[in-house]
ChimeraX commands (.cxc) that place a marker at each C-alpha (Angstrom):
marker #1 position 65.77,-35.11,56.86 radius 0.5
marker #1 position 66.59,-31.71,55.40 radius 0.5
marker #1 position 66.17,-30.42,51.86 radius 0.5
marker #1 position 67.41,-27.03,50.65 radius 0.5
marker #1 position 65.68,-25.96,47.44 radius 0.5
marker #1 position 67.03,-23.08,45.34 radius 0.5
marker #1 position 67.84,-20.86,48.32 radius 0.5
marker #1 position 69.06,-17.31,47.70 radius 0.5
marker #1 position 70.04,-14.70,50.26 radius 0.5
marker #1 position 71.52,-11.24,49.80 radius 0.5
marker #1 position 72.66,-8.57,52.22 radius 0.5
marker #1 position 72.38,-5.32,50.32 radius 0.5
marker #1 position 74.34,-5.80,47.11 radius 0.5
marker #1 position 76.24,-8.81,48.46 radius 0.5
marker #1 position 74.89,-12.20,47.35 radius 0.5
marker #1 position 75.61,-14.64,50.20 radius 0.5
marker #1 position 73.77,-17.63,48.70 radius 0.5
marker #1 position 72.86,-18.06,45.05 radius 0.5
marker #1 position 70.49,-20.88,44.12 radius 0.5
marker #1 position 71.74,-23.40,46.69 radius 0.5
marker #1 position 70.32,-26.93,46.57 radius 0.5
marker #1 position 71.24,-29.60,49.14 radius 0.5
marker #1 position 69.82,-32.85,50.48 radius 0.5
marker #1 position 70.83,-34.08,53.94 radius 0.5
marker #1 position 70.06,-37.76,54.38 radius 0.5
marker #1 position 68.58,-38.93,57.67 radius 0.5
marker #1 position 71.02,-40.59,60.05 radius 0.5
marker #1 position 74.17,-39.37,58.29 radius 0.5
marker #1 position 76.98,-36.91,58.95 radius 0.5
marker #1 position 76.84,-34.20,56.28 radius 0.5
marker #1 position 79.96,-32.09,55.78 radius 0.5
marker #1 position 79.35,-28.45,54.88 radius 0.5
marker #1 position 82.68,-27.25,53.51 radius 0.5
marker #1 position 84.00,-24.07,51.95 radius 0.5
marker #1 position 86.40,-21.16,52.40 radius 0.5
marker #1 position 85.65,-18.15,54.60 radius 0.5
marker #1 position 82.85,-16.02,53.16 radius 0.5
marker #1 position 81.50,-18.82,50.97 radius 0.5
marker #1 position 78.05,-18.79,52.59 radius 0.5
marker #1 position 78.18,-21.68,55.09 radius 0.5
marker #1 position 77.26,-19.65,58.17 radius 0.5
marker #1 position 74.46,-17.85,56.31 radius 0.5
marker #1 position 72.98,-21.23,55.34 radius 0.5
marker #1 position 73.20,-22.48,58.93 radius 0.5
marker #1 position 71.43,-19.36,60.19 radius 0.5
marker #1 position 68.66,-19.90,57.62 radius 0.5
marker #1 position 68.17,-23.48,58.80 radius 0.5
marker #1 position 67.94,-22.24,62.40 radius 0.5
marker #1 position 65.33,-19.61,61.42 radius 0.5
marker #1 position 67.62,-16.82,62.65 radius 0.5
marker #1 position 67.23,-15.11,59.27 radius 0.5
marker #1 position 64.87,-15.76,56.35 radius 0.5
marker #1 position 65.81,-16.51,52.72 radius 0.5
marker #1 position 65.01,-14.09,49.92 radius 0.5
marker #1 position 63.69,-17.02,47.88 radius 0.5
marker #1 position 63.65,-20.80,47.93 radius 0.5
marker #1 position 62.44,-23.39,50.42 radius 0.5
marker #1 position 63.88,-25.32,53.35 radius 0.5
marker #1 position 62.09,-28.60,54.05 radius 0.5
marker #1 position 62.47,-30.24,57.47 radius 0.5
marker #1 position 61.21,-33.80,57.69 radius 0.5
marker #1 position 59.27,-33.27,54.46 radius 0.5
marker #1 position 57.51,-29.98,55.31 radius 0.5
marker #1 position 58.52,-26.31,55.11 radius 0.5
marker #1 position 60.55,-25.57,58.21 radius 0.5
marker #1 position 58.85,-23.59,60.98 radius 0.5
marker #1 position 60.09,-21.94,64.20 radius 0.5
marker #1 position 58.63,-24.91,66.11 radius 0.5
marker #1 position 60.98,-27.26,64.23 radius 0.5
marker #1 position 63.96,-25.42,65.69 radius 0.5
marker #1 position 63.22,-27.19,68.99 radius 0.5
marker #1 position 64.33,-30.37,67.19 radius 0.5
marker #1 position 67.67,-28.80,66.24 radius 0.5
marker #1 position 70.81,-28.61,68.35 radius 0.5
marker #1 position 73.15,-25.85,67.15 radius 0.5
marker #1 position 76.74,-25.36,68.26 radius 0.5
marker #1 position 77.85,-22.06,66.69 radius 0.5
marker #1 position 81.43,-21.14,65.93 radius 0.5
marker #1 position 80.95,-18.00,68.05 radius 0.5
marker #1 position 80.63,-19.17,71.64 radius 0.5
marker #1 position 77.64,-17.98,73.64 radius 0.5
marker #1 position 78.04,-18.84,77.32 radius 0.5
marker #1 position 77.48,-16.32,80.11 radius 0.5
marker #1 position 80.93,-15.77,81.63 radius 0.5
marker #1 position 79.82,-14.95,85.19 radius 0.5
marker #1 position 77.37,-17.84,85.65 radius 0.5
marker #1 position 78.37,-21.14,87.19 radius 0.5
marker #1 position 78.57,-24.03,84.74 radius 0.5
marker #1 position 75.83,-26.25,86.21 radius 0.5
marker #1 position 73.42,-23.36,86.77 radius 0.5
marker #1 position 73.91,-22.15,83.21 radius 0.5
marker #1 position 73.49,-25.58,81.66 radius 0.5
marker #1 position 70.20,-26.14,83.48 radius 0.5
marker #1 position 68.98,-22.70,82.36 radius 0.5
marker #1 position 69.83,-23.41,78.70 radius 0.5
marker #1 position 68.34,-26.92,78.89 radius 0.5
marker #1 position 65.06,-25.54,80.18 radius 0.5
marker #1 position 64.94,-23.12,77.24 radius 0.5
marker #1 position 64.93,-26.26,75.07 radius 0.5
marker #1 position 61.91,-27.67,76.92 radius 0.5
marker #1 position 63.49,-29.92,79.56 radius 0.5
marker #1 position 62.26,-29.83,83.14 radius 0.5
marker #1 position 64.86,-29.19,85.85 radius 0.5
marker #1 position 65.00,-32.77,87.11 radius 0.5
marker #1 position 65.51,-34.27,83.64 radius 0.5
marker #1 position 68.07,-31.61,82.78 radius 0.5
marker #1 position 70.11,-32.29,85.93 radius 0.5
marker #1 position 70.01,-36.06,85.37 radius 0.5
marker #1 position 71.15,-35.81,81.74 radius 0.5
marker #1 position 73.79,-33.19,82.56 radius 0.5
marker #1 position 75.39,-35.34,85.24 radius 0.5
marker #1 position 75.43,-38.29,82.82 radius 0.5
marker #1 position 77.20,-36.20,80.16 radius 0.5
marker #1 position 79.55,-34.51,82.64 radius 0.5
marker #1 position 80.58,-37.90,83.97 radius 0.5
marker #1 position 81.09,-39.22,80.45 radius 0.5
marker #1 position 83.30,-36.29,79.46 radius 0.5
marker #1 position 85.04,-36.25,82.88 radius 0.5
marker #1 position 83.99,-32.68,83.68 radius 0.5
marker #1 position 81.90,-33.22,86.84 radius 0.5
marker #1 position 84.35,-31.09,88.84 radius 0.5
marker #1 position 83.41,-28.06,86.73 radius 0.5
marker #1 position 79.79,-27.95,87.93 radius 0.5
marker #1 position 80.25,-25.06,90.40 radius 0.5
marker #1 position 82.97,-23.20,88.52 radius 0.5
marker #1 position 82.28,-19.94,86.73 radius 0.5
marker #1 position 82.50,-20.10,82.94 radius 0.5
marker #1 position 85.18,-17.38,82.91 radius 0.5
marker #1 position 87.46,-19.74,84.86 radius 0.5
marker #1 position 87.43,-22.29,82.03 radius 0.5
marker #1 position 89.74,-22.43,79.02 radius 0.5
marker #1 position 88.34,-22.10,75.51 radius 0.5
marker #1 position 88.43,-25.88,75.07 radius 0.5
marker #1 position 86.72,-26.47,78.42 radius 0.5
marker #1 position 83.97,-24.01,77.51 radius 0.5
marker #1 position 83.60,-25.83,74.20 radius 0.5
marker #1 position 82.93,-29.11,76.00 radius 0.5
marker #1 position 80.23,-27.46,78.12 radius 0.5
marker #1 position 78.57,-25.93,75.08 radius 0.5
marker #1 position 78.68,-29.26,73.24 radius 0.5
marker #1 position 76.78,-30.88,76.12 radius 0.5
marker #1 position 74.15,-28.13,76.08 radius 0.5
marker #1 position 73.76,-28.57,72.30 radius 0.5
marker #1 position 72.97,-32.29,72.47 radius 0.5
marker #1 position 71.19,-32.46,75.83 radius 0.5
marker #1 position 67.59,-32.31,74.56 radius 0.5
marker #1 position 68.23,-35.21,72.12 radius 0.5
marker #1 position 67.54,-33.22,68.93 radius 0.5
marker #1 position 66.96,-35.09,65.69 radius 0.5
marker #1 position 69.20,-32.66,63.77 radius 0.5
marker #1 position 72.54,-31.45,65.11 radius 0.5
marker #1 position 74.55,-28.63,63.53 radius 0.5
marker #1 position 78.18,-28.26,64.59 radius 0.5
marker #1 position 80.07,-25.22,63.27 radius 0.5
marker #1 position 83.84,-25.79,63.69 radius 0.5
marker #1 position 83.29,-27.96,66.80 radius 0.5
marker #1 position 86.98,-28.79,67.33 radius 0.5
marker #1 position 88.13,-25.17,67.63 radius 0.5
marker #1 position 90.25,-24.77,70.76 radius 0.5
marker #1 position 90.67,-28.51,71.35 radius 0.5
marker #1 position 93.91,-30.41,71.75 radius 0.5
marker #1 position 94.17,-33.69,69.74 radius 0.5
marker #1 position 93.04,-35.86,72.68 radius 0.5
marker #1 position 89.84,-33.88,73.30 radius 0.5
marker #1 position 89.19,-33.49,69.57 radius 0.5
marker #1 position 89.31,-37.27,69.25 radius 0.5
marker #1 position 86.96,-37.62,72.23 radius 0.5
marker #1 position 84.45,-35.28,70.59 radius 0.5
marker #1 position 84.68,-37.13,67.27 radius 0.5
marker #1 position 83.83,-40.34,69.12 radius 0.5
marker #1 position 80.77,-38.69,70.70 radius 0.5
marker #1 position 79.59,-37.30,67.35 radius 0.5
marker #1 position 79.77,-40.76,65.77 radius 0.5
marker #1 position 77.95,-42.21,68.80 radius 0.5
marker #1 position 75.15,-39.67,68.32 radius 0.5
marker #1 position 74.90,-40.73,64.68 radius 0.5
marker #1 position 74.64,-44.37,65.77 radius 0.5
marker #1 position 71.74,-43.36,68.03 radius 0.5
marker #1 position 69.87,-41.93,65.04 radius 0.5
marker #1 position 70.83,-38.25,64.95 radius 0.5
marker #1 position 71.35,-36.46,61.65 radius 0.5
marker #1 position 74.42,-34.22,61.80 radius 0.5
marker #1 position 75.58,-31.23,59.76 radius 0.5
marker #1 position 79.28,-30.64,60.30 radius 0.5
marker #1 position 80.66,-27.30,59.07 radius 0.5
marker #1 position 84.45,-27.14,59.05 radius 0.5
marker #1 position 87.69,-26.09,57.39 radius 0.5
marker #1 position 89.36,-29.20,58.80 radius 0.5
marker #1 position 89.45,-31.59,55.84 radius 0.5
marker #1 position 91.00,-34.58,57.68 radius 0.5
marker #1 position 88.18,-34.42,60.26 radius 0.5
marker #1 position 85.57,-34.16,57.50 radius 0.5
marker #1 position 87.12,-37.13,55.72 radius 0.5
marker #1 position 87.05,-39.11,58.95 radius 0.5
marker #1 position 83.46,-38.30,59.97 radius 0.5
marker #1 position 81.33,-37.48,56.94 radius 0.5
marker #1 position 79.11,-39.69,54.81 radius 0.5
marker #1 position 78.20,-36.89,52.37 radius 0.5
marker #1 position 79.72,-33.48,51.70 radius 0.5
marker #1 position 78.89,-30.25,49.92 radius 0.5
marker #1 position 81.47,-27.64,48.99 radius 0.5
marker #1 position 80.21,-24.05,48.77 radius 0.5
marker #1 position 82.28,-21.41,47.01 radius 0.5
marker #1 position 81.23,-17.90,45.96 radius 0.5
marker #1 position 77.68,-18.52,47.31 radius 0.5
marker #1 position 77.10,-21.63,45.17 radius 0.5
marker #1 position 77.39,-25.37,45.66 radius 0.5
marker #1 position 80.29,-26.43,43.43 radius 0.5
marker #1 position 80.65,-30.04,44.56 radius 0.5
marker #1 position 78.31,-32.38,46.46 radius 0.5
marker #1 position 77.51,-36.02,47.00 radius 0.5
marker #1 position 78.59,-39.10,48.94 radius 0.5
marker #1 position 82.20,-38.73,50.07 radius 0.5
marker #1 position 83.08,-42.21,48.80 radius 0.5
marker #1 position 81.84,-41.32,45.29 radius 0.5
marker #1 position 83.71,-37.99,45.26 radius 0.5
marker #1 position 86.95,-39.68,46.29 radius 0.5
marker #1 position 86.34,-42.39,43.70 radius 0.5
marker #1 position 86.06,-39.69,41.02 radius 0.5
marker #1 position 89.37,-38.19,42.22 radius 0.5
marker #1 position 91.75,-41.15,42.57 radius 0.5
marker #1 position 94.91,-40.52,44.52 radius 0.5
marker #1 position 93.62,-37.29,46.07 radius 0.5
marker #1 position 92.73,-36.71,49.70 radius 0.5
marker #1 position 89.90,-34.35,50.59 radius 0.5
marker #1 position 92.33,-31.47,51.19 radius 0.5
marker #1 position 93.54,-31.73,47.59 radius 0.5
marker #1 position 90.02,-32.09,46.19 radius 0.5
marker #1 position 88.92,-29.04,48.20 radius 0.5
marker #1 position 91.84,-26.91,46.97 radius 0.5
marker #1 position 91.50,-27.93,43.33 radius 0.5
marker #1 position 87.74,-27.35,43.29 radius 0.5
marker #1 position 87.95,-23.93,44.97 radius 0.5
marker #1 position 90.74,-22.83,42.64 radius 0.5
marker #1 position 88.83,-24.06,39.62 radius 0.5
marker #1 position 85.62,-22.22,40.50 radius 0.5
marker #1 position 87.56,-19.07,41.47 radius 0.5
marker #1 position 89.31,-19.03,38.07 radius 0.5
marker #1 position 85.97,-19.60,36.34 radius 0.5
marker #1 position 84.36,-16.70,38.19 radius 0.5
marker #1 position 87.20,-14.36,37.26 radius 0.5
marker #1 position 87.10,-15.11,33.53 radius 0.5
marker link #1:1,2 radius 0.2
marker link #1:2,3 radius 0.2
marker link #1:3,4 radius 0.2
marker link #1:4,5 radius 0.2
marker link #1:5,6 radius 0.2
marker link #1:6,7 radius 0.2
marker link #1:7,8 radius 0.2
marker link #1:8,9 radius 0.2
marker link #1:9,10 radius 0.2
marker link #1:10,11 radius 0.2
marker link #1:11,12 radius 0.2
marker link #1:12,13 radius 0.2
marker link #1:13,14 radius 0.2
marker link #1:14,15 radius 0.2
marker link #1:15,16 radius 0.2
marker link #1:16,17 radius 0.2
marker link #1:17,18 radius 0.2
marker link #1:18,19 radius 0.2
marker link #1:19,20 radius 0.2
marker link #1:20,21 radius 0.2
marker link #1:21,22 radius 0.2
marker link #1:22,23 radius 0.2
marker link #1:23,24 radius 0.2
marker link #1:24,25 radius 0.2
marker link #1:25,26 radius 0.2
marker link #1:26,27 radius 0.2
marker link #1:27,28 radius 0.2
marker link #1:28,29 radius 0.2
marker link #1:29,30 radius 0.2
marker link #1:30,31 radius 0.2
marker link #1:31,32 radius 0.2
marker link #1:32,33 radius 0.2
marker link #1:33,34 radius 0.2
marker link #1:34,35 radius 0.2
marker link #1:35,36 radius 0.2
marker link #1:36,37 radius 0.2
marker link #1:37,38 radius 0.2
marker link #1:38,39 radius 0.2
marker link #1:39,40 radius 0.2
marker link #1:40,41 radius 0.2
marker link #1:41,42 radius 0.2
marker link #1:42,43 radius 0.2
marker link #1:43,44 radius 0.2
marker link #1:44,45 radius 0.2
marker link #1:45,46 radius 0.2
marker link #1:46,47 radius 0.2
marker link #1:47,48 radius 0.2
marker link #1:48,49 radius 0.2
marker link #1:49,50 radius 0.2
marker link #1:50,51 radius 0.2
marker link #1:51,52 radius 0.2
marker link #1:52,53 radius 0.2
marker link #1:53,54 radius 0.2
marker link #1:54,55 radius 0.2
marker link #1:55,56 radius 0.2
marker link #1:56,57 radius 0.2
marker link #1:57,58 radius 0.2
marker link #1:58,59 radius 0.2
marker link #1:59,60 radius 0.2
marker link #1:60,61 radius 0.2
marker link #1:61,62 radius 0.2
marker link #1:62,63 radius 0.2
marker link #1:63,64 radius 0.2
marker link #1:64,65 radius 0.2
marker link #1:65,66 radius 0.2
marker link #1:66,67 radius 0.2
marker link #1:67,68 radius 0.2
marker link #1:68,69 radius 0.2
marker link #1:69,70 radius 0.2
marker link #1:70,71 radius 0.2
marker link #1:71,72 radius 0.2
marker link #1:72,73 radius 0.2
marker link #1:73,74 radius 0.2
marker link #1:74,75 radius 0.2
marker link #1:75,76 radius 0.2
marker link #1:76,77 radius 0.2
marker link #1:77,78 radius 0.2
marker link #1:78,79 radius 0.2
marker link #1:79,80 radius 0.2
marker link #1:80,81 radius 0.2
marker link #1:81,82 radius 0.2
marker link #1:82,83 radius 0.2
marker link #1:83,84 radius 0.2
marker link #1:84,85 radius 0.2
marker link #1:85,86 radius 0.2
marker link #1:86,87 radius 0.2
marker link #1:87,88 radius 0.2
marker link #1:88,89 radius 0.2
marker link #1:89,90 radius 0.2
marker link #1:90,91 radius 0.2
marker link #1:91,92 radius 0.2
marker link #1:92,93 radius 0.2
marker link #1:93,94 radius 0.2
marker link #1:94,95 radius 0.2
marker link #1:95,96 radius 0.2
marker link #1:96,97 radius 0.2
marker link #1:97,98 radius 0.2
marker link #1:98,99 radius 0.2
marker link #1:99,100 radius 0.2
marker link #1:100,101 radius 0.2
marker link #1:101,102 radius 0.2
marker link #1:102,103 radius 0.2
marker link #1:103,104 radius 0.2
marker link #1:104,105 radius 0.2
marker link #1:105,106 radius 0.2
marker link #1:106,107 radius 0.2
marker link #1:107,108 radius 0.2
marker link #1:108,109 radius 0.2
marker link #1:109,110 radius 0.2
marker link #1:110,111 radius 0.2
marker link #1:111,112 radius 0.2
marker link #1:112,113 radius 0.2
marker link #1:113,114 radius 0.2
marker link #1:114,115 radius 0.2
marker link #1:115,116 radius 0.2
marker link #1:116,117 radius 0.2
marker link #1:117,118 radius 0.2
marker link #1:118,119 radius 0.2
marker link #1:119,120 radius 0.2
marker link #1:120,121 radius 0.2
marker link #1:121,122 radius 0.2
marker link #1:122,123 radius 0.2
marker link #1:123,124 radius 0.2
marker link #1:124,125 radius 0.2
marker link #1:125,126 radius 0.2
marker link #1:126,127 radius 0.2
marker link #1:127,128 radius 0.2
marker link #1:128,129 radius 0.2
marker link #1:129,130 radius 0.2
marker link #1:130,131 radius 0.2
marker link #1:131,132 radius 0.2
marker link #1:132,133 radius 0.2
marker link #1:133,134 radius 0.2
marker link #1:134,135 radius 0.2
marker link #1:135,136 radius 0.2
marker link #1:136,137 radius 0.2
marker link #1:137,138 radius 0.2
marker link #1:138,139 radius 0.2
marker link #1:139,140 radius 0.2
marker link #1:140,141 radius 0.2
marker link #1:141,142 radius 0.2
marker link #1:142,143 radius 0.2
marker link #1:143,144 radius 0.2
marker link #1:144,145 radius 0.2
marker link #1:145,146 radius 0.2
marker link #1:146,147 radius 0.2
marker link #1:147,148 radius 0.2
marker link #1:148,149 radius 0.2
marker link #1:149,150 radius 0.2
marker link #1:150,151 radius 0.2
marker link #1:151,152 radius 0.2
marker link #1:152,153 radius 0.2
marker link #1:153,154 radius 0.2
marker link #1:154,155 radius 0.2
marker link #1:155,156 radius 0.2
marker link #1:156,157 radius 0.2
marker link #1:157,158 radius 0.2
marker link #1:158,159 radius 0.2
marker link #1:159,160 radius 0.2
marker link #1:160,161 radius 0.2
marker link #1:161,162 radius 0.2
marker link #1:162,163 radius 0.2
marker link #1:163,164 radius 0.2
marker link #1:164,165 radius 0.2
marker link #1:165,166 radius 0.2
marker link #1:166,167 radius 0.2
marker link #1:167,168 radius 0.2
marker link #1:168,169 radius 0.2
marker link #1:169,170 radius 0.2
marker link #1:170,171 radius 0.2
marker link #1:171,172 radius 0.2
marker link #1:172,173 radius 0.2
marker link #1:173,174 radius 0.2
marker link #1:174,175 radius 0.2
marker link #1:175,176 radius 0.2
marker link #1:176,177 radius 0.2
marker link #1:177,178 radius 0.2
marker link #1:178,179 radius 0.2
marker link #1:179,180 radius 0.2
marker link #1:180,181 radius 0.2
marker link #1:181,182 radius 0.2
marker link #1:182,183 radius 0.2
marker link #1:183,184 radius 0.2
marker link #1:184,185 radius 0.2
marker link #1:185,186 radius 0.2
marker link #1:186,187 radius 0.2
marker link #1:187,188 radius 0.2
marker link #1:188,189 radius 0.2
marker link #1:189,190 radius 0.2
marker link #1:190,191 radius 0.2
marker link #1:191,192 radius 0.2
marker link #1:192,193 radius 0.2
marker link #1:193,194 radius 0.2
marker link #1:194,195 radius 0.2
marker link #1:195,196 radius 0.2
marker link #1:196,197 radius 0.2
marker link #1:197,198 radius 0.2
marker link #1:198,199 radius 0.2
marker link #1:199,200 radius 0.2
marker link #1:200,201 radius 0.2
marker link #1:201,202 radius 0.2
marker link #1:202,203 radius 0.2
marker link #1:203,204 radius 0.2
marker link #1:204,205 radius 0.2
marker link #1:205,206 radius 0.2
marker link #1:206,207 radius 0.2
marker link #1:207,208 radius 0.2
marker link #1:208,209 radius 0.2
marker link #1:209,210 radius 0.2
marker link #1:210,211 radius 0.2
marker link #1:211,212 radius 0.2
marker link #1:212,213 radius 0.2
marker link #1:213,214 radius 0.2
marker link #1:214,215 radius 0.2
marker link #1:215,216 radius 0.2
marker link #1:216,217 radius 0.2
marker link #1:217,218 radius 0.2
marker link #1:218,219 radius 0.2
marker link #1:219,220 radius 0.2
marker link #1:220,221 radius 0.2
marker link #1:221,222 radius 0.2
marker link #1:222,223 radius 0.2
marker link #1:223,224 radius 0.2
marker link #1:224,225 radius 0.2
marker link #1:225,226 radius 0.2
marker link #1:226,227 radius 0.2
marker link #1:227,228 radius 0.2
marker link #1:228,229 radius 0.2
marker link #1:229,230 radius 0.2
marker link #1:230,231 radius 0.2
marker link #1:231,232 radius 0.2
marker link #1:232,233 radius 0.2
marker link #1:233,234 radius 0.2
marker link #1:234,235 radius 0.2
marker link #1:235,236 radius 0.2
marker link #1:236,237 radius 0.2
marker link #1:237,238 radius 0.2
marker link #1:238,239 radius 0.2
marker link #1:239,240 radius 0.2
marker link #1:240,241 radius 0.2
marker link #1:241,242 radius 0.2
view
């Protein structure tokens, strides 16, 4: 579904990505892991055509990615982007139409999702009246509404209590069952272990560990993903300092 080939990106003298190679298999949940500043957000912005790489290639469905392909991507950023003064329903329809849906289709799909997530009563409320977690639910709906083939979730459980986090995990797995390919960027290792088929760990702008999660755990008997993450980051940090 998505292939990253030898991508580099610098901002001035800072190297954000250094020869990154990744392969995201169609119909899977791909965990993009790494500490703050490792390069995860930069890579997500490159995939979304927000910025361009200095070198390397991103292939989407077998061809070099273009701005038109972004219409097939649903992106939930870590930084929330809803208009605080707009009413929830009005804003969702506006954002859905930016993704190519007509008003009637957008309203129909929104009411289906709002009913499913038990948020129908929020339709006429202003965004500023909602909690962080409530806003997150609304933005999740907007992200998936146009049925994109690739979904990118950046820390999707931020602001959620355990009950709503579990609800969102269920919906993410349901989207996978329906054929979506999902990139899941997180610091939450238990959630990654629960959801992901494959993972890649980025540290100091490079991929230091990648592959099917089952294989990685098999190579590290007795360790959960938290421990594998910590040991790998520490190991690469020591190597970079020597």
